[in-house]
C-alpha positions, 0 to 999 in steps of 0.5 A: 319747833324746827325740823332736823336739817339734812346733812347728807343722804340719810343723816340729819342734825336736830338743832333742838336736841343737838342730836345727829340721826343716822338712817340705816336702811329703811327701818332703823335709825341711830341717834348720837350726841355730837361728840359720840357722832364725831368719835363714830365717824373717826372710827368709820374713817379708820376702818375704811382706811384699813379695808382699802389696804386689806388685800382681801377686799376689792373696791369696784367703781361704777357710774350711776345717774352720772355720779361715780360711786364705789362698792366694796366686795370681798375678794373671791378665793378663786381667781375667777371674778366677774 
């Protein structure tokens, strides 16, 4: 039996069952068939685009171990931001 192939950090493809498994946190994983996964990704991409264009959110950029990363924040009601 072959082991699932890691597609990205926390995401695996099981060729035997044609299932994509997404790890969420340390204790939860969600299994999708291929078409469900694709639809899920499209929905996530749309939501991410909407969040980028929403003035209620701030996207912070930082570097960790030489890799540029981003983090999402809800904009504070007050003008003071750390």
